Gaussian input, Z-matrix of N, CA and C with variables (Angstrom, degrees):
# hf/3-21g

backbone

0 1
 N
 C     1     B1
 C     2     B2     1     A1
 N     3     B3     2     A2     1     D1
 C     4     B4     3     A3     2     D2
 C     5     B5     4     A4     3     D3
 N     6     B6     5     A5     4     D4
 C     7     B7     6     A6     5     D5
 C     8     B8     7     A7     6     D6
 N     9     B9     8     A8     7     D7
 C    10    B10     9     A9     8     D8
 C    11    B11    10    A10     9     D9
 N    12    B12    11    A11    10    D10
 C    13    B13    12    A12    11    D11
 C    14    B14    13    A13    12    D12
 N    15    B15    14    A14    13    D13
 C    16    B16    15    A15    14    D14
 C    17    B17    16    A16    15    D15
 N    18    B18    17    A17    16    D16
 C    19    B19    18    A18    17    D17
 C    20    B20    19    A19    18    D18
 N    21    B21    20    A20    19    D19
 C    22    B22    21    A21    20    D20
 C    23    B23    22    A22    21    D21
 N    24    B24    23    A23    22    D22
 C    25    B25    24    A24    23    D23
 C    26    B26    25    A25    24    D24
 N    27    B27    26    A26    25    D25
 C    28    B28    27    A27    26    D26
 C    29    B29    28    A28    27    D27
 N    30    B30    29    A29    28    D28
 C    31    B31    30    A30    29    D29
 C    32    B32    31    A31    30    D30
 N    33    B33    32    A32    31    D31
 C    34    B34    33    A33    32    D32
 C    35    B35    34    A34    33    D33
 N    36    B36    35    A35    34    D34
 C    37    B37    36    A36    35    D35
 C    38    B38    37    A37    36    D36
 N    39    B39    38    A38    37    D37
 C    40    B40    39    A39    38    D38
 C    41    B41    40    A40    39    D39
 N    42    B42    41    A41    40    D40
 C    43    B43    42    A42    41    D41
 C    44    B44    43    A43    42    D42
 N    45    B45    44    A44    43    D43
 C    46    B46    45    A45    44    D44
 C    47    B47    46    A46    45    D45
 N    48    B48    47    A47    46    D46
 C    49    B49    48    A48    47    D47
 C    50    B50    49    A49    48    D48
 N    51    B51    50    A50    49    D49
 C    52    B52    51    A51    50    D50
 C    53    B53    52    A52    51    D51
 N    54    B54    53    A53    52    D52
 C    55    B55    54    A54    53    D53
 C    56    B56    55    A55    54    D54
 N    57    B57    56    A56    55    D55
 C    58    B58    57    A57    56    D56
 C    59    B59    58    A58    57    D57
 N    60    B60    59    A59    58    D58
 C    61    B61    60    A60    59    D59
 C    62    B62    61    A61    60    D60
 N    63    B63    62    A62    61    D61
 C    64    B64    63    A63    62    D62
 C    65    B65    64    A64    63    D63
 N    66    B66    65    A65    64    D64
 C    67    B67    66    A66    65    D65
 C    68    B68    67    A67    66    D66
 N    69    B69    68    A68    67    D67
 C    70    B70    69    A69    68    D68
 C    71    B71    70    A70    69    D69
 N    72    B72    71    A71    70    D70
 C    73    B73    72    A72    71    D71
 C    74    B74    73    A73    72    D72
 N    75    B75    74    A74    73    D73
 C    76    B76    75    A75    74    D74
 C    77    B77    76    A76    75    D75
 N    78    B78    77    A77    76    D76
 C    79    B79    78    A78    77    D77
 C    80    B80    79    A79    78    D78
 N    81    B81    80    A80    79    D79
 C    82    B82    81    A81    80    D80
 C    83    B83    82    A82    81    D81
 N    84    B84    83    A83    82    D82
 C    85    B85    84    A84    83    D83
 C    86    B86    85    A85    84    D84
 N    87    B87    86    A86    85    D85
 C    88    B88    87    A87    86    D86
 C    89    B89    88    A88    87    D87
 N    90    B90    89    A89    88    D88
 C    91    B91    90    A90    89    D89
 C    92    B92    91    A91    90    D90
 N    93    B93    92    A92    91    D91
 C    94    B94    93    A93    92    D92
 C    95    B95    94    A94    93    D93
 N    96    B96    95    A95    94    D94
 C    97    B97    96    A96    95    D95
 C    98    B98    97    A97    96    D96
 N    99    B99    98    A98    97    D97
 C   100   B100    99    A99    98    D98
 C   101   B101   100   A100    99    D99
 N   102   B102   101   A101   100   D100
 C   103   B103   102   A102   101   D101
 C   104   B104   103   A103   102   D102
 N   105   B105   104   A104   103   D103
 C   106   B106   105   A105   104   D104
 C   107   B107   106   A106   105   D105
 N   108   B108   107   A107   106   D106
 C   109   B109   108   A108   107   D107
 C   110   B110   109   A109   108   D108
 N   111   B111   110   A110   109   D109
 C   112   B112   111   A111   110   D110
 C   113   B113   112   A112   111   D111
 N   114   B114   113   A113   112   D112
 C   115   B115   114   A114   113   D113
 C   116   B116   115   A115   114   D114
 N   117   B117   116   A116   115   D115
 C   118   B118   117   A117   116   D116
 C   119   B119   118   A118   117   D117
 N   120   B120   119   A119   118   D118
 C   121   B121   120   A120   119   D119
 C   122   B122   121   A121   120   D120
 N   123   B123   122   A122   121   D121
 C   124   B124   123   A123   122   D122
 C   125   B125   124   A124   123   D123
 N   126   B126   125   A125   124   D124
 C   127   B127   126   A126   125   D125
 C   128   B128   127   A127   126   D126
 N   129   B129   128   A128   127   D127
 C   130   B130   129   A129   128   D128
 C   131   B131   130   A130   129   D129
 N   132   B132   131   A131   130   D130
 C   133   B133   132   A132   131   D131
 C   134   B134   133   A133   132   D132
 N   135   B135   134   A134   133   D133
 C   136   B136   135   A135   134   D134
 C   137   B137   136   A136   135   D135
 N   138   B138   137   A137   136   D136
 C   139   B139   138   A138   137   D137
 C   140   B140   139   A139   138   D138
 N   141   B141   140   A140   139   D139
 C   142   B142   141   A141   140   D140
 C   143   B143   142   A142   141   D141
 N   144   B144   143   A143   142   D142
 C   145   B145   144   A144   143   D143
 C   146   B146   145   A145   144   D144
 N   147   B147   146   A146   145   D145
 C   148   B148   147   A147   146   D146
 C   149   B149   148   A148   147   D147
 N   150   B150   149   A149   148   D148
 C   151   B151   150   A150   149   D149
 C   152   B152   151   A151   150   D150
 N   153   B153   152   A152   151   D151
 C   154   B154   153   A153   152   D152
 C   155   B155   154   A154   153   D153
 N   156   B156   155   A155   154   D154
 C   157   B157   156   A156   155   D155
 C   158   B158   157   A157   156   D156
 N   159   B159   158   A158   157   D157
 C   160   B160   159   A159   158   D158
 C   161   B161   160   A160   159   D159
 N   162   B162   161   A161   160   D160
 C   163   B163   162   A162   161   D161
 C   164   B164   163   A163   162   D162
 N   165   B165   164   A164   163   D163
 C   166   B166   165   A165   164   D164
 C   167   B167   166   A166   165   D165
 N   168   B168   167   A167   166   D166
 C   169   B169   168   A168   167   D167
 C   170   B170   169   A169   168   D168
 N   171   B171   170   A170   169   D169
 C   172   B172   171   A171   170   D170
 C   173   B173   172   A172   171   D171
 N   174   B174   173   A173   172   D172
 C   175   B175   174   A174   173   D173
 C   176   B176   175   A175   174   D174
 N   177   B177   176   A176   175   D175
 C   178   B178   177   A177   176   D176
 C   179   B179   178   A178   177   D177
 N   180   B180   179   A179   178   D178
 C   181   B181   180   A180   179   D179
 C   182   B182   181   A181   180   D180
 N   183   B183   182   A182   181   D181
 C   184   B184   183   A183   182   D182
 C   185   B185   184   A184   183   D183
 N   186   B186   185   A185   184   D184
 C   187   B187   186   A186   185   D185
 C   188   B188   187   A187   186   D186
 N   189   B189   188   A188   187   D187
 C   190   B190   189   A189   188   D188
 C   191   B191   190   A190   189   D189
 N   192   B192   191   A191   190   D190
 C   193   B193   192   A192   191   D191
 C   194   B194   193   A193   192   D192
 N   195   B195   194   A194   193   D193
 C   196   B196   195   A195   194   D194
 C   197   B197   196   A196   195   D195
 N   198   B198   197   A197   196   D196
 C   199   B199   198   A198   197   D197
 C   200   B200   199   A199   198   D198
 N   201   B201   200   A200   199   D199
 C   202   B202   201   A201   200   D200
 C   203   B203   202   A202   201   D201
 N   204   B204   203   A203   202   D202
 C   205   B205   204   A204   203   D203
 C   206   B206   205   A205   204   D204
 N   207   B207   206   A206   205   D205
 C   208   B208   207   A207   206   D206
 C   209   B209   208   A208   207   D207
 N   210   B210   209   A209   208   D208
 C   211   B211   210   A210   209   D209
 C   212   B212   211   A211   210   D210
 N   213   B213   212   A212   211   D211
 C   214   B214   213   A213   212   D212
 C   215   B215   214   A214   213   D213
 N   216   B216   215   A215   214   D214
 C   217   B217   216   A216   215   D215
 C   218   B218   217   A217   216   D216
 N   219   B219   218   A218   217   D217
 C   220   B220   219   A219   218   D218
 C   221   B221   220   A220   219   D219
 N   222   B222   221   A221   220   D220
 C   223   B223   222   A222   221   D221
 C   224   B224   223   A223   222   D222
 N   225   B225   224   A224   223   D223
 C   226   B226   225   A225   224   D224
 C   227   B227   226   A226   225   D225
 N   228   B228   227   A227   226   D226
 C   229   B229   228   A228   227   D227
 C   230   B230   229   A229   228   D228
 N   231   B231   230   A230   229   D229
 C   232   B232   231   A231   230   D230
 C   233   B233   232   A232   231   D231
 N   234   B234   233   A233   232   D232
 C   235   B235   234   A234   233   D233
 C   236   B236   235   A235   234   D234
 N   237   B237   236   A236   235   D235
 C   238   B238   237   A237   236   D236
 C   239   B239   238   A238   237   D237
 N   240   B240   239   A239   238   D238
 C   241   B241   240   A240   239   D239
 C   242   B242   241   A241   240   D240
 N   243   B243   242   A242   241   D241
 C   244   B244   243   A243   242   D242
 C   245   B245   244   A244   243   D243
 N   246   B246   245   A245   244   D244
 C   247   B247   246   A246   245   D245
 C   248   B248   247   A247   246   D246
 N   249   B249   248   A248   247   D247
 C   250   B250   249   A249   248   D248
 C   251   B251   250   A250   249   D249

   B1=1.4467
   B2=1.5353
   B3=1.3154
   B4=1.4637
   B5=1.5282
   B6=1.3187
   B7=1.4575
   B8=1.5212
   B9=1.3318
   B10=1.4663
   B11=1.5219
   B12=1.3282
   B13=1.4595
   B14=1.5145
   B15=1.3127
   B16=1.4593
   B17=1.5305
   B18=1.3382
   B19=1.4618
   B20=1.5305
   B21=1.3476
   B22=1.4671
   B23=1.5316
   B24=1.3255
   B25=1.4621
   B26=1.5264
   B27=1.3209
   B28=1.4712
   B29=1.5303
   B30=1.3179
   B31=1.4662
   B32=1.5231
   B33=1.3323
   B34=1.4724
   B35=1.5296
   B36=1.3223
   B37=1.4685
   B38=1.5236
   B39=1.3175
   B40=1.4695
   B41=1.5119
   B42=1.3321
   B43=1.4677
   B44=1.5225
   B45=1.3420
   B46=1.4711
   B47=1.5269
   B48=1.3150
   B49=1.4675
   B50=1.5280
   B51=1.3233
   B52=1.4666
   B53=1.5292
   B54=1.3286
   B55=1.4700
   B56=1.5275
   B57=1.3318
   B58=1.4669
   B59=1.5238
   B60=1.3297
   B61=1.4613
   B62=1.5179
   B63=1.3346
   B64=1.4620
   B65=1.5224
   B66=1.3441
   B67=1.4612
   B68=1.5204
   B69=1.3285
   B70=1.4643
   B71=1.5295
   B72=1.3162
   B73=1.4524
   B74=1.5228
   B75=1.3273
   B76=1.4587
   B77=1.5286
   B78=1.3263
   B79=1.4618
   B80=1.5223
   B81=1.3419
   B82=1.4597
   B83=1.5194
   B84=1.3238
   B85=1.4630
   B86=1.5216
   B87=1.3188
   B88=1.4673
   B89=1.5292
   B90=1.3355
   B91=1.4610
   B92=1.5181
   B93=1.3216
   B94=1.4659
   B95=1.5248
   B96=1.3270
   B97=1.4641
   B98=1.5258
   B99=1.3391
   B100=1.4656
   B101=1.5201
   B102=1.3443
   B103=1.4654
   B104=1.5123
   B105=1.3035
   B106=1.4605
   B107=1.5257
   B108=1.3160
   B109=1.4610
   B110=1.5222
   B111=1.3297
   B112=1.4636
   B113=1.5196
   B114=1.3085
   B115=1.4607
   B116=1.5303
   B117=1.3277
   B118=1.4698
   B119=1.5247
   B120=1.3304
   B121=1.4700
   B122=1.5236
   B123=1.3352
   B124=1.4640
   B125=1.5220
   B126=1.3192
   B127=1.4691
   B128=1.5223
   B129=1.3296
   B130=1.4645
   B131=1.5210
   B132=1.3012
   B133=1.4603
   B134=1.5193
   B135=1.3139
   B136=1.4578
   B137=1.5174
   B138=1.3080
   B139=1.4577
   B140=1.5269
   B141=1.3126
   B142=1.4614
   B143=1.5197
   B144=1.3227
   B145=1.4631
   B146=1.5185
   B147=1.3146
   B148=1.4477
   B149=1.5283
   B150=1.3069
   B151=1.4586
   B152=1.5212
   B153=1.3235
   B154=1.4592
   B155=1.5265
   B156=1.3127
   B157=1.4597
   B158=1.5205
   B159=1.3191
   B160=1.4634
   B161=1.5236
   B162=1.3403
   B163=1.4551
   B164=1.5289
   B165=1.3298
   B166=1.4745
   B167=1.5229
   B168=1.3260
   B169=1.4586
   B170=1.5273
   B171=1.3300
   B172=1.4694
   B173=1.5240
   B174=1.3456
   B175=1.4621
   B176=1.5221
   B177=1.3360
   B178=1.4656
   B179=1.5282
   B180=1.3252
   B181=1.4596
   B182=1.5256
   B183=1.3111
   B184=1.4714
   B185=1.5266
   B186=1.3459
   B187=1.4615
   B188=1.5181
   B189=1.3150
   B190=1.4731
   B191=1.5270
   B192=1.3087
   B193=1.4639
   B194=1.5237
   B195=1.3278
   B196=1.4668
   B197=1.5285
   B198=1.3168
   B199=1.4713
   B200=1.5248
   B201=1.3161
   B202=1.4664
   B203=1.5188
   B204=1.3419
   B205=1.4643
   B206=1.5296
   B207=1.3163
   B208=1.4589
   B209=1.5138
   B210=1.3171
   B211=1.4607
   B212=1.5283
   B213=1.3238
   B214=1.4582
   B215=1.5281
   B216=1.3070
   B217=1.4576
   B218=1.5247
   B219=1.3195
   B220=1.4698
   B221=1.5204
   B222=1.3334
   B223=1.4616
   B224=1.5238
   B225=1.3133
   B226=1.4703
   B227=1.5213
   B228=1.3312
   B229=1.4618
   B230=1.5181
   B231=1.3260
   B232=1.4645
   B233=1.5311
   B234=1.3112
   B235=1.4590
   B236=1.5362
   B237=1.3117
   B238=1.4624
   B239=1.5197
   B240=1.3130
   B241=1.4647
   B242=1.5298
   B243=1.2875
   B244=1.4632
   B245=1.5229
   B246=1.3240
   B247=1.4669
   B248=1.5223
   B249=1.2935
   B250=1.4798
   B251=1.4751
   A1=107.36
   A2=117.69
   A3=120.29
   A4=111.39
   A5=116.37
   A6=122.59
   A7=109.25
   A8=115.99
   A9=121.28
   A10=108.42
   A11=116.06
   A12=119.95
   A13=109.26
   A14=115.70
   A15=119.85
   A16=110.02
   A17=116.78
   A18=120.55
   A19=110.17
   A20=117.52
   A21=120.86
   A22=110.35
   A23=116.09
   A24=119.86
   A25=109.99
   A26=115.86
   A27=120.09
   A28=111.46
   A29=116.66
   A30=120.78
   A31=112.76
   A32=117.77
   A33=120.43
   A34=110.91
   A35=116.38
   A36=121.44
   A37=112.92
   A38=117.38
   A39=120.52
   A40=112.58
   A41=116.89
   A42=120.77
   A43=111.04
   A44=116.91
   A45=119.27
   A46=111.90
   A47=117.25
   A48=119.57
   A49=110.14
   A50=117.29
   A51=119.62
   A52=110.50
   A53=117.53
   A54=120.47
   A55=110.82
   A56=116.33
   A57=119.98
   A58=111.30
   A59=117.68
   A60=120.61
   A61=111.88
   A62=116.35
   A63=121.50
   A64=110.75
   A65=117.15
   A66=121.97
   A67=108.72
   A68=118.65
   A69=121.29
   A70=111.79
   A71=115.11
   A72=122.60
   A73=109.22
   A74=117.90
   A75=122.12
   A76=109.06
   A77=116.08
   A78=121.70
   A79=107.64
   A80=116.05
   A81=120.75
   A82=110.91
   A83=115.19
   A84=122.82
   A85=106.44
   A86=116.50
   A87=122.51
   A88=110.89
   A89=116.14
   A90=121.75
   A91=115.43
   A92=117.70
   A93=121.37
   A94=109.61
   A95=116.26
   A96=121.37
   A97=108.98
   A98=116.37
   A99=119.79
   A100=113.12
   A101=116.89
   A102=118.34
   A103=110.02
   A104=114.94
   A105=122.61
   A106=105.83
   A107=116.01
   A108=121.36
   A109=106.60
   A110=116.16
   A111=119.71
   A112=109.70
   A113=114.96
   A114=120.98
   A115=109.24
   A116=118.23
   A117=120.46
   A118=113.38
   A119=116.92
   A120=119.38
   A121=111.57
   A122=117.91
   A123=121.35
   A124=112.35
   A125=117.32
   A126=120.52
   A127=109.69
   A128=117.20
   A129=119.16
   A130=110.78
   A131=116.51
   A132=121.48
   A133=109.00
   A134=115.05
   A135=119.93
   A136=108.27
   A137=115.69
   A138=118.32
   A139=108.25
   A140=116.49
   A141=118.59
   A142=110.73
   A143=114.64
   A144=118.31
   A145=109.87
   A146=114.94
   A147=120.22
   A148=108.72
   A149=115.48
   A150=120.56
   A151=109.62
   A152=115.16
   A153=120.54
   A154=108.12
   A155=115.81
   A156=120.41
   A157=109.24
   A158=116.47
   A159=120.77
   A160=109.12
   A161=115.03
   A162=120.07
   A163=111.58
   A164=117.07
   A165=119.85
   A166=110.79
   A167=116.75
   A168=119.88
   A169=110.40
   A170=117.45
   A171=120.55
   A172=110.10
   A173=116.10
   A174=120.47
   A175=110.77
   A176=116.30
   A177=120.77
   A178=110.21
   A179=116.71
   A180=120.18
   A181=111.79
   A182=116.88
   A183=120.68
   A184=111.26
   A185=116.46
   A186=119.52
   A187=113.16
   A188=117.79
   A189=121.05
   A190=110.55
   A191=114.56
   A192=120.25
   A193=108.89
   A194=117.80
   A195=119.55
   A196=110.02
   A197=117.95
   A198=120.27
   A199=110.89
   A200=113.90
   A201=119.28
   A202=108.70
   A203=117.55
   A204=120.03
   A205=110.55
   A206=116.15
   A207=121.30
   A208=114.39
   A209=117.58
   A210=120.77
   A211=108.29
   A212=116.72
   A213=119.72
   A214=110.52
   A215=115.76
   A216=120.36
   A217=110.61
   A218=117.25
   A219=120.92
   A220=110.63
   A221=116.85
   A222=120.52
   A223=110.09
   A224=116.70
   A225=120.76
   A226=110.64
   A227=116.76
   A228=119.79
   A229=110.86
   A230=116.21
   A231=119.75
   A232=110.74
   A233=116.92
   A234=121.04
   A235=111.00
   A236=117.15
   A237=121.23
   A238=110.64
   A239=117.25
   A240=121.37
   A241=112.60
   A242=116.59
   A243=118.94
   A244=110.75
   A245=116.29
   A246=121.55
   A247=112.97
   A248=118.70
   A249=120.31
   A250=111.67
   D1=127.99
   D2=179.66
   D3=-61.55
   D4=147.24
   D5=178.54
   D6=-126.96
   D7=133.19
   D8=176.46
   D9=-131.01
   D10=163.31
   D11=176.12
   D12=-87.09
   D13=162.61
   D14=178.06
   D15=-63.12
   D16=-31.81
   D17=177.87
   D18=-64.75
   D19=-42.68
   D20=177.89
   D21=-63.78
   D22=-39.55
   D23=178.37
   D24=-63.07
   D25=-42.45
   D26=-179.74
   D27=-62.73
   D28=-39.46
   D29=-176.39
   D30=-70.85
   D31=-33.37
   D32=-175.78
   D33=-138.00
   D34=53.03
   D35=-174.85
   D36=-53.33
   D37=-51.88
   D38=-176.34
   D39=-56.83
   D40=-46.42
   D41=-179.14
   D42=-63.57
   D43=-43.96
   D44=-178.52
   D45=-68.23
   D46=-38.60
   D47=179.78
   D48=-66.00
   D49=-39.55
   D50=176.44
   D51=-62.27
   D52=-40.83
   D53=177.75
   D54=-65.18
   D55=-37.70
   D56=179.69
   D57=-66.03
   D58=-22.39
   D59=176.06
   D60=-68.05
   D61=-21.04
   D62=179.42
   D63=-96.07
   D64=-43.82
   D65=-179.82
   D66=-142.99
   D67=139.06
   D68=-179.20
   D69=-54.67
   D70=150.78
   D71=-175.53
   D72=-133.19
   D73=127.67
   D74=177.16
   D75=-90.67
   D76=139.53
   D77=177.93
   D78=-118.06
   D79=130.32
   D80=-179.23
   D81=-117.64
   D82=156.74
   D83=174.81
   D84=-133.60
   D85=114.83
   D86=-175.91
   D87=53.49
   D88=41.60
   D89=176.57
   D90=81.85
   D91=-3.70
   D92=-179.22
   D93=-102.39
   D94=129.50
   D95=178.21
   D96=-64.11
   D97=124.01
   D98=-178.93
   D99=-118.59
   D100=-18.38
   D101=-178.08
   D102=-161.73
   D103=158.29
   D104=170.78
   D105=-129.13
   D106=125.85
   D107=178.65
   D108=-105.11
   D109=131.23
   D110=179.97
   D111=-150.29
   D112=169.25
   D113=176.68
   D114=-65.78
   D115=150.73
   D116=-179.22
   D117=-56.40
   D118=-33.11
   D119=-178.84
   D120=-65.00
   D121=-23.39
   D122=-177.94
   D123=-81.01
   D124=-17.08
   D125=-178.76
   D126=-73.01
   D127=138.13
   D128=178.53
   D129=-65.81
   D130=140.14
   D131=179.31
   D132=-85.54
   D133=132.82
   D134=176.97
   D135=-104.63
   D136=130.66
   D137=177.46
   D138=-79.06
   D139=146.81
   D140=-179.73
   D141=-62.10
   D142=142.96
   D143=-179.93
   D144=-72.38
   D145=140.86
   D146=178.02
   D147=-75.56
   D148=134.94
   D149=179.62
   D150=-71.07
   D151=130.30
   D152=-179.86
   D153=-119.42
   D154=125.97
   D155=177.73
   D156=-102.86
   D157=137.75
   D158=176.29
   D159=-64.06
   D160=147.04
   D161=-177.92
   D162=-57.90
   D163=-41.69
   D164=179.72
   D165=-60.28
   D166=-39.13
   D167=179.70
   D168=-70.20
   D169=-38.09
   D170=176.45
   D171=-60.63
   D172=-42.66
   D173=178.35
   D174=-63.44
   D175=-40.84
   D176=178.85
   D177=-61.44
   D178=-43.78
   D179=-178.84
   D180=-61.95
   D181=-32.00
   D182=179.90
   D183=-68.78
   D184=-30.91
   D185=-175.80
   D186=-105.31
   D187=-6.05
   D188=-176.73
   D189=-65.45
   D190=140.25
   D191=177.90
   D192=-86.34
   D193=145.88
   D194=176.47
   D195=-65.16
   D196=151.65
   D197=-179.46
   D198=-63.96
   D199=149.29
   D200=177.92
   D201=-73.42
   D202=143.16
   D203=177.77
   D204=-59.29
   D205=136.68
   D206=178.12
   D207=82.42
   D208=-4.32
   D209=-179.33
   D210=-97.99
   D211=136.45
   D212=-178.89
   D213=-103.87
   D214=167.86
   D215=177.42
   D216=-64.85
   D217=-26.63
   D218=177.19
   D219=-62.69
   D220=-37.28
   D221=177.81
   D222=-62.51
   D223=-42.01
   D224=179.15
   D225=-65.55
   D226=-41.83
   D227=179.08
   D228=-63.97
   D229=-41.10
   D230=178.37
   D231=-61.18
   D232=-39.84
   D233=179.85
   D234=-65.27
   D235=-38.46
   D236=-179.89
   D237=-73.13
   D238=-40.24
   D239=-176.79
   D240=-72.24
   D241=-31.13
   D242=-177.73
   D243=67.90
   D244=-131.01
   D245=-176.54
   D246=-91.04
   D247=8.60
   D248=-178.66
   D249=-63.31

């Protein structure tokens, strides 16, 4: 995999990014690897995380009453906040 310095990347960004679209490119700063530039297809795909609800919240949802018609969430917040 080709390696360039961050200074080289700065001087010719467009050319290096186009090359990275064909083959991954390592970028170093003072000899330390700081980045790898590659085509989007080369990036690993992450599956979306499954939503997890806490058991207490699941229990609350089972017993929660539906909102009253004409009442907004602001009314509920005002009731919880009190005089704050």
